[in-house]
N, C-alpha and C positions, 0 to 999 in steps of 0.2 A: 365506522366507515367499511364499506364493503368492497370486495374485489370487483371489478370488472369482468363480464363472460369472457372467457377463452376456452380453447381446445387444448387438454392436458394431453402429452405425447410422452410415452415412457417408454425408449428404445432400451434394449437390454444387452448391447453391444457399442464399442465407440463407432465402428464402422456405420451402424445404423443410425446413430445420432448424427454422423456427418451428412449421411443421406438426407435426413430431415433437414439440417441446415441449409443445405444445398438448394432444397426444393423450398423452404419458405423464406429465408433470407430475412430482409428486414420486417417481416411479420412475425417473426418467433425472437423468444428470448430463452436464453438458458436458466435452468433453475437448478440449483445445486444445493445450498442450504437454505436459502431463501430470505436470509436476515435482512438484506437491503432490498432485493426484488420486490418481495411482496409487499412491505410497507410504501414503497415508492408506488405501486400500482393502487393501494388502498387510496392514497391521498389524490390520484388522478394525475399522477406525474410520468406514468406509462400505461399504454393500452395495448398491450401486444395480443394478436389475433391467438396466438399459440405460446404454450411453454414446454419446452423439450425439457424433460427430467433427467438428470444423472443420476438418480437414485441407485439404479440397478448396475451401475457401471463398476464394479468393484475393481476392474482392471487399472481404474484411474486412482485407487487409495493404496498407496505405497510409500515407504521410505528405505532408500537402501544406499549403499555406498558402492560406486562402481567407477574404475579407471580414473581415480583422483577427485572425483565428483560425488556430492551428495545429491541424488535424483529424488524429487517428492512430485507424487502424482497429484494433479490438480484437484482432485475430489478427497483427497487426505483431509481427515477433521482435525480442527484446532486442536483437541483432545490429544490425538495421536502423536501431534508435532510436540506437544506440551511433555508427553511421558515418553519420548524418545530419547534414549541414553546417546545416541549419535548427536541429535541435534543438540543435547546440551553441552556436549564435550567438542563439539566442531562447529556449532552456529549459535553461540549463545544468544546473540542478539535477536534471532528469530524466535529462539525459546521465551527470551523475555517479552518479545512485541505480543506473542500469542497468549501469552499469560494474562496481558492486559486488555484483549479485545473482547468486549462485550461483558457478558455476566457468564458464570459458570454453566449455566443451562444452555447457552449458547455455543460454548465451547464443546459442551459434551454431546448435544443432540442435533445441532445444526450446522454450524458455522464451519466452513472448510476453506483451506489457505486460497484456493483459486479464487473464491467469492470474494474474500477479502482484498486481493490484488485487484479484482475487477469493479470492485465496489464505485457507484458513480461518485464523481465530485458532488460536494455539498456546500450549502450556502443556507443561512437560516432565513434569507429574505425569500428563497425560491422552495426549501423543503417544509413547506405547509400544506395544509389541506387546499383543495380545490376551491372551497367557499372563501377562505382566506385570500386566495391569489385573485379571485374574481373581483375584489374590492379596489384592485389598483392597476396600473397599466402594466402590462407583460413585461420581463426582464429577458435580456438577450437569452437564457438559457430556457426561458418559457416562450421563446418566438417572438419577443418584442424587441425594442432598441434602446434599452436602457440598462443599466446598472446600478443597483441599490447599494452595492458595497464600495463602490468607488464614482464618485461624480465624474460626469462626462467620460467615462469610460467606453471605447469602441468595441469592447469585446465582454464575454463573461469572465468574470473572476472567481467564480467557484472554486471551493479548496479541495485538494488531494488529502483525506484525513485517515488513510489506509496506514495503520501500524506495521502491517506484514510489508508492504511495499516499500516503506523506509527502511527496515531492517534488512531486508533481501538486496536493496540496491546498495547499502553499506558493503554487504558481503560480495558484491560484484556478480550478483545471479544474474542469469539469462533464462528464457522460458521458450517453450516449444509451442507453437500455434499448429493446430492440423485443421485440414480442410479434405474435402472428398477428393483423393487421387494423391494427396501430398501433404507436406508439413514444412515449416520454416523454423529457424532459431533466432530470435531476436533478444539483445542485450537488454534488460530491464530498463536501463537508464535511457534507451532509444524508444522504448515503449509508450512512454506517455507524450503527448502531442502538444502541451502546453496550452491546449485548446480546452476551454472550460465547458463547453458544451459538447464536443466529443473528444473526452480526455484520452483514449486509448487509442493505438495504432493497431487495431484488430478490426477485419472485416467482419461484415455479418454472417457470413458463411463458416467462418473460423471460430475453433474452440480451443481453449487453453487446455493443453494436453499435460505438460510437465514444467517444473520448477529445478533448473539445475544450479547449483552452487559449487564453486570451486573451493577445495580444501587447500588453504593457503598457509597453515601453520601459524598464524598468528591468533590474536584474540579479539573478540568483537563484544558490544554492549549496546545496550538500547534504553532510552530513558525517555518519558512523556510526561505532560502535565495534562490533567483533565479535573473537572470540577469533582467528579466521584470516580472512586477507585474501580468502579465497575459500572457497565451499560454506556458511560459517555464515551464520546470519539475524543481524540486527543484535540488540545488547542495549540500545543507546542510538542513536538517530538524529535528526537534526534537518534540515530544510528551510526556507530562508529566500527573501524577495523584498524587494528594495529599489528604490523607484521616486525618481528625482530630481526636483525641481521647477525651474522657471526660476532660481530664486537658488541652485541647486546646494546644497541642503538635502533631507532625507529628505521628500518629499510624502507616501509611504505605504510601510509595512512589514507583512510577514506573518512571523510566526515559528510552526512547526508543529514538534512533537515526536513522534516515533512510538517504537515498541516498548516503550511505558511504560504503555499501557492497552489497553482492549477496542476503542479506535480512535485514528486520529491525532489529537493534541489541538492545535487552533488557538487559540493565546494571545493573545487579542484585548488584554488590558492590557499584556503585555510589548510587543505590537506597536506599539500605540499611542504607547507611552512614547516611541518613536523619532521620531515625526513632529515636524519642523521642526529637528531635529538635524544638525550637520555629520557628513559622512562620514570626517571625521578624528577624531570625539568619541569615543576610545576608552572613555571612562569611561560614556557613554550606554550604548555597545554592553556593556560588563561589567555595568552595572546591568540591562539587558534580559535577558543571559543568565542572571544571578542570580534575576531574578524567575520567568523560565522554570523554573528549577529548582524553586523553592518552589510554583509553581503546579502543576508536573507530578508532584511528590513524593508527594502524598496518593493518587494513582492506582497508585503503584507496589506490584507484589507479588513474592512470590518465585517466579518460574516461568518463568525463562530462564536459569538457570546462573549468575547472579552476585547478590553481595548488594545489597540495597536500598541500603546507603549509598554503595556504590561507583557504582551506577547513576545514583542522584539527584545525585551528585557531578559525573558525567560528562555529565549533561543540559546543565548552564551552559558546560562545555568543547566540546561539539559546536554549540551555538549560539552562541558567541561565534567559534568558529573559520569557522562558516558566515557569519556577519555581516561579519567582517573580509575573507574573500575576496569576497563581493558588493560591499562597499564599495570594496574594491582595483579591482574591474573596472571600477567606474564611474568612478573617478579616473584610470585609466588612459585 
């Protein structure tokens, strides 16, 4: 499969990149690592007239701690995040998620954290070659009026399978979106639209500039299930955060389940059920994991190559393992 023709634009400053975005708007796409974008273009899923490369924008590649926050440039490579002592200490869930993304070659040579957050939703009924898709009626995401993942659905049910987004949402992260003449900060939980066709609340003239993670003094963990340990996207994943109180009880908790819906799912009820519990209360963890499964199950559709029953059952397992790991790190 060949790439369609496009203009390659290589700005050397953030300001120049924003000027190009303001000019080209919907006709352009941002090229960071390209591990998702270029594959989609080869399959005929995207045909932008121009690609705006961030390759020369080293100003968007950094990891630093400032004013009680960890700040990560959007072009920071997955390899740099994995190698960061700060991330391993203060944002373990993100470290574990980045370790699982793609293969080592992707982590070290192309993949970026911004690209992982912005990867488009996937569906094995849609993410096929143009030839394959031409043999049947177009789905919602392809401009049609049908969803092959859920019968009689009136909307696209493509799934967000971003490891990074799930871990970052569990960490309570926010992001900065820049545009010519200004920028805005968005809580990551509000960045996902729950629209499978346009899953991100980001305008065509905006660029993801920075990820901001509050340093909260707790412990986090991330677990995922995939067919292979490398290359494959998760079919179920979970990120959690546990914060201790002065009494060594759970003061606050965040449970996020990914790869089950159009966006990562922050499960408020299951999370709040852990407040005031001891870090050794395995019964409370098991109940929260089961509640997570029950809350996520209605969103599950058959579009990632595994049965609904199996994926739903594995939600509780991923959540439970993540909770146990985070609790063990606090007790240690």
